[in-house]
C-alpha positions in Angstrom: 28.9 50.1 -44.9 27.6 49.3 -48.3 28.5 45.7 -47.9 26.7 45.5 -44.5 23.6 47.1 -46.0 23.6 44.3 -48.6 23.3 41.7 -45.7 20.9 43.6 -43.5 18.1 43.8 -46.1 17.9 40.0 -46.7 18.0 39.4 -43.0 15.1 41.8 -42.5 13.2 39.8 -45.0 14.3 36.3 -44.0 14.0 36.5 -40.2 10.2 37.2 -40.3 9.7 34.5 -42.9 11.6 32.1 -40.8 9.5 33.0 -37.8 6.3 32.4 -39.8 7.5 29.0 -41.0 8.4 28.0 -37.4 4.9 29.1 -36.3 3.2 27.0 -39.0 5.5 24.0 -38.2 4.5 24.4 -34.5 0.8 24.6 -35.4 1.1 21.5 -37.6 2.9 19.7 -34.8 0.2 20.6 -32.3 -2.5 19.4 -34.8 -0.6 16.1 -35.4 -0.1 15.5 -31.7 -3.8 16.0 -31.2 -4.7 13.6 -34.0 -2.3 11.0 -32.6 -3.8 11.4 -29.1 -7.3 10.9 -30.6 -6.1 7.8 -32.5 -4.5 6.5 -29.3 -7.8 7.0 -27.4 -9.7 5.3 -30.2 -7.4 2.3 -30.2 -7.5 2.1 -26.4 -11.3 2.1 -26.4 -11.3 -0.5 -29.2 -8.9 -2.7 -27.2 -11.1 -2.3 -24.1 -14.1 -3.4 -26.0 -12.2 -6.5 -27.1 -10.9 -7.2 -23.6 -14.4 -6.9 -22.2 -15.6 -9.5 -24.8 -12.8 -11.8 -23.9 -13.6 -11.4 -20.2 -17.2 -12.4 -21.0 -15.8 -15.6 -22.7 -13.5 -16.4 -19.8 -16.3 -16.1 -17.3 -17.9 -19.2 -18.8 -16.8 -21.9 -16.3 -19.0 -24.7 -17.4 -17.3 -27.4 -19.5 -19.6 -28.5 -22.3 -19.6 -32.1 -23.5 -20.1 -32.7 -27.2 -19.1 -35.2 -29.8 -18.0 -32.9 -32.5 -16.8 -29.3 -32.1 -16.3 -27.3 -35.3 -14.3 -24.1 -34.9 -14.3 -22.0 -38.1 -11.5 -19.5 -38.8 -12.9 -16.3 -40.2 -11.9 -12.7 -40.7 -13.5 -9.6 -39.2 -15.0 -8.4 -42.5 -16.3 -11.9 -43.6 -19.8 -11.3 -42.2 -21.4 -12.4 -45.5 -19.6 -15.7 -45.3 -20.6 -16.3 -41.7 -24.3 -15.4 -42.4 -24.4 -17.8 -45.4 -22.9 -20.6 -43.3 -25.4 -20.0 -40.6 -28.3 -19.9 -43.0 -27.7 -22.8 -45.4 -24.5 -24.9 -45.4 -23.1 -28.2 -44.2 -23.5 -26.9 -40.6 -27.3 -27.1 -40.6 -28.2 -29.6 -43.4 -30.1 -32.6 -42.1 -27.6 -35.3 -43.2 -28.5 -39.0 -43.2 -25.8 -40.8 -41.3 -25.3 -44.5 -41.4 -23.3 -44.9 -38.2 -26.0 -43.5 -36.0 -29.2 -41.4 -36.2 -27.7 -38.1 -35.0 -24.5 -36.5 -33.7 -24.1 -33.8 -31.1 -22.4 -31.1 -33.1 -21.5 -27.6 -32.0 -19.8 -24.8 -33.9 -18.4 -21.3 -33.5 -16.5 -18.7 -35.6 -13.1 -17.5 -34.4 -11.4 -14.3 -35.3 -9.1 -11.6 -33.8 -9.9 -8.0 -33.1 -9.5 -5.2 -35.6 -8.2 -1.6 -35.1 -11.1 -0.4 -37.3 -13.4 0.9 -34.5 -16.6 0.8 -36.7 -16.0 -2.8 -37.8 -15.1 -3.9 -34.2 -18.4 -2.4 -33.0 -20.3 -4.4 -35.7 -18.4 -7.6 -34.6 -19.2 -7.1 -31.0 -22.9 -6.7 -31.9 -22.8 -9.8 -34.1 -21.2 -11.7 -31.3 -24.0 -10.7 -28.9 -26.8 -11.2 -31.4 -25.7 -14.5 -32.9 -23.9 -16.0 -29.9 -21.4 -17.9 -32.1 -18.6 -15.4 -32.8 -15.5 -15.6 -30.6 -13.1 -12.6 -30.7 -9.6 -13.5 -29.5 -7.0 -11.2 -27.8 -4.8 -10.8 -30.9 -5.1 -8.5 -34.0 -6.5 -10.4 -36.9 -3.7 -10.4 -39.5 -2.2 -13.1 -41.7 1.0 -13.0 -39.6 -1.1 -13.8 -36.5 -2.9 -16.8 -38.1 -0.7 -19.2 -36.0 -1.8 -17.4 -32.8 -5.4 -17.6 -33.9 -5.1 -21.3 -34.3 -3.4 -21.8 -30.9 -6.1 -19.6 -29.3 -8.8 -21.7 -31.0 -7.4 -25.0 -29.8 -6.8 -23.7 -26.2 -10.4 -22.5 -26.1 -11.6 -25.9 -27.3 -9.8 -27.9 -24.6 -10.6 -25.5 -21.8 -14.3 -25.2 -22.6 -15.3 -28.6 -24.0 -14.8 -32.3 -23.8 -15.2 -33.7 -27.3 -14.4 -36.7 -29.5 -13.1 -34.5 -32.3 -12.4 -30.8 -32.8 -12.4 -29.5 -36.4 -10.3 -26.5 -37.3 -11.7 -25.3 -40.6 -11.6 -22.2 -42.7 -14.8 -20.3 -43.6 -14.4 -21.3 -47.3 -14.2 -25.0 -46.5 -17.0 -27.4 -47.4 -17.5 -30.6 -45.5 -19.7 -33.5 -46.5 -20.7 -34.3 -42.9 -22.5 -37.5 -43.8 -19.4 -39.0 -45.4 -16.8 -37.5 -43.0 -18.6 -38.3 -39.7 -19.3 -41.9 -40.8 -15.6 -42.2 -41.7 -14.5 -40.9 -38.3 -16.8 -43.0 -36.3 -17.3 -46.2 -38.4 -13.8 -46.8 -39.6 -11.5 -44.9 -37.2 -13.7 -45.1 -34.1 -13.2 -42.2 -31.7 -10.8 -42.7 -28.8 -10.5 -39.8 -26.5 -7.0 -40.6 -25.3 -5.4 -42.4 -28.2 -2.7 -40.2 -30.0 -2.5 -42.7 -32.8 -5.9 -41.5 -34.1 -5.5 -38.0 -33.0 -4.6 -35.9 -36.0 -6.5 -36.2 -39.3 -7.0 -34.2 -42.5 -5.6 -33.7 -46.0 -1.9 -34.5 -46.2 0.2 -31.8 -47.8 3.0 -34.3 -48.7 3.9 -37.6 -47.2 7.4 -37.5 -45.7 9.6 -34.5 -45.0 9.6 -31.6 -47.4 12.2 -28.8 -47.9 11.7 -25.7 -45.7 10.6 -22.8 -47.9 12.6 -19.7 -47.0 11.0 -17.2 -49.4 7.7 -15.7 -50.4 4.4 -15.5 -48.6 4.8 -19.0 -47.1 8.5 -18.7 -46.3 10.0 -19.5 -42.9 13.0 -17.5 -41.7 16.0 -19.4 -40.3 15.6 -17.8 -36.9 12.0 -19.1 -36.8 12.8 -22.7 -37.8 16.3 -23.8 -38.5 15.9 -27.3 -40.0 16.1 -27.6 -43.7 13.1 -29.9 -43.9 9.6 -29.8 -42.4 7.9 -32.9 -41.1 4.6 -34.1 -42.8 1.6 -31.9 -41.9 -2.0 -31.5 -42.8 -3.6 -28.7 -44.9 -4.7 -25.8 -42.9 -8.1 -25.6 -44.7 -9.4 -28.4 -42.4 -7.9 -30.8 -40.0 -9.2 -32.7 -37.0 -7.8 -33.5 -33.6 -9.1 -35.6 -30.7 -9.1 -34.1 -27.2 -5.8 -35.6 -26.0 -4.0 -34.5 -29.2 -5.3 -31.0 -29.0 -4.4 -30.7 -25.3 -0.9 -32.0 -25.8 -0.3 -29.6 -28.7 -1.4 -26.6 -26.6 0.7 -27.8 -23.6 3.8 -28.2 -25.8 3.2 -24.8 -27.4 3.0 -23.2 -23.9 6.5 -24.6 -23.2 8.0 -22.5 -26.1 10.0 -25.4 -27.5 10.1 -23.6 -30.8 9.1 -20.2 -32.3 5.5 -20.1 -33.4 6.2 -19.4 -37.1 3.5 -17.9 -39.2 2.7 -20.9 -41.4 0.2 -22.3 -39.0 -0.5 -25.7 -40.5 3.3 -26.4 -40.8 3.8 -25.2 -37.2 1.0 -27.5 -35.9 2.7 -30.3 -37.9 6.1 -29.5 -36.3 4.6 -29.6 -32.8 2.8 -32.8 -33.6 6.1 -34.3 -34.8 7.7 -33.4 -31.5 4.9 -35.3 -29.8 5.2 -38.3 -32.0 1.7 -37.5 -33.3 1.6 -38.7 -36.9 -0.7 -37.0 -39.4 -3.3 -39.3 -40.9 -4.7 -38.7 -44.3 -8.4 -38.6 -44.8 -9.1 -39.9 -48.3 -10.8 -37.6 -50.8 -9.8 -34.4 -49.1 -9.2 -31.7 -51.7 -7.3 -28.5 -50.9 -7.7 -26.9 -54.3 -10.7 -25.4 -56.0 -13.7 -27.6 -55.7 -14.5 -27.5 -59.5 -11.3 -29.6 -60.2 -12.7 -32.5 -58.2 -16.4 -32.0 -58.0 -17.1 -35.0 -60.2 -15.9 -37.2 -57.3 -19.1 -38.0 -55.4 -17.1 -39.5 -52.6 -15.3 -36.2 -51.8 -15.4 -35.5 -48.0 -13.6 -32.1 -47.6 -13.2 -29.3 -50.2 -11.2 -26.2 -49.5 -11.7 -22.8 -51.3 -15.5 -23.2 -51.8 -17.5 -19.9 -51.5 -20.1 -20.4 -48.8 -22.8 -19.2 -51.3 -22.1 -22.3 -53.4 -22.3 -24.8 -50.5 -26.0 -25.2 -50.5 -25.9 -25.9 -54.2 -23.2 -28.5 -53.7 -25.3 -30.3 -51.1 -28.4 -30.2 -53.4 -26.4 -31.6 -56.3 -24.9 -34.4 -54.2 -28.1 -35.5 -52.6 -30.2 -35.4 -55.8 -27.7 -36.0 -58.7 -25.0 -37.9 -57.0 -22.2 -35.5 -57.6 -21.3 -32.0 -56.5 -21.2 -30.1 -59.8 -24.1 -29.6 -62.1 -21.8 -30.3 -65.1 -18.6 -32.3 -65.1 -16.1 -32.6 -67.9 -13.5 -35.2 -68.7 -9.8 -34.2 -69.2 -10.2 -34.8 -72.9 -13.2 -32.5 -73.1 -11.3 -29.8 -71.2 -8.4 -30.1 -73.7 -10.8 -30.0 -76.6 -12.5 -26.9 -75.3 -9.1 -25.2 -74.9 -8.1 -26.0 -78.4 -11.4 -24.6 -79.7 -10.9 -21.4 -77.8 -7.4 -21.0 -79.3 -8.8 -21.5 -82.8 -11.3 -18.7 -82.3 -8.5 -16.2 -81.4 
């Protein structure tokens, strides 16, 4: 009896405690289920807003004819970049071309949707107010950059006839005067010629080893060959209408996995088509300040939009992009002086 009493007392204490714990677990479960349902409702409503925007885009049946179509890759939260580009940049500067008096140029920004409901509402309002923001049916993530590019090119060939479509990042600067004259005076546009269909800054001439690790790594299941064909830097490249359409058609046949390194993937598709990448001289994919003394620079990647107006002013008034340029010897001398100080 004494031994049983020793067990009864702990049970009397533990059973109510256990019941209380189960009660709180149940309450937490109910609360979490409610929160998940609310989150699911929010995501559903956000997705519906995006789908409605996409339906609005798809309702546009008229095919627009233009000479140059510039489609700018942007991120949902890059509103300041977009506003600066709209306000004062290469997109709206009155360039003085030598090939002809004026070009018919159209542009739009391209991004995917976001699960941030507040930001998505702001994007939808911006799209309606500005009329130049396209929101695709994919979540805007780095991993989905390849789908953003394919969506962009498909939109271009379905909605426009053009001499050239530019795929550019929102931190890319283009000297339209030098670049347009190059495209029209020296290459000469040919709507159907694949030999002049794929232009930009060459990453490396000839095949390069396939990187399997890091941010820009490609898994074996995505792309098995040990080398990648030549391709153009993703910051800016240019396609004529036939090249863009054939790339989209080939992608739709799923001849290979759309791996996330979008510029390499486009290059791999182009290689399948026999579409050779053509290098545009004086295209710089690094920070502008390394090359800004070159007054003949046509494309610069990684330039903050807030600096683009200054680059244009410097180039048109001073003849170079930077307000101050230094020789290699001066840079070395400055570095040695800095080391002496410390």
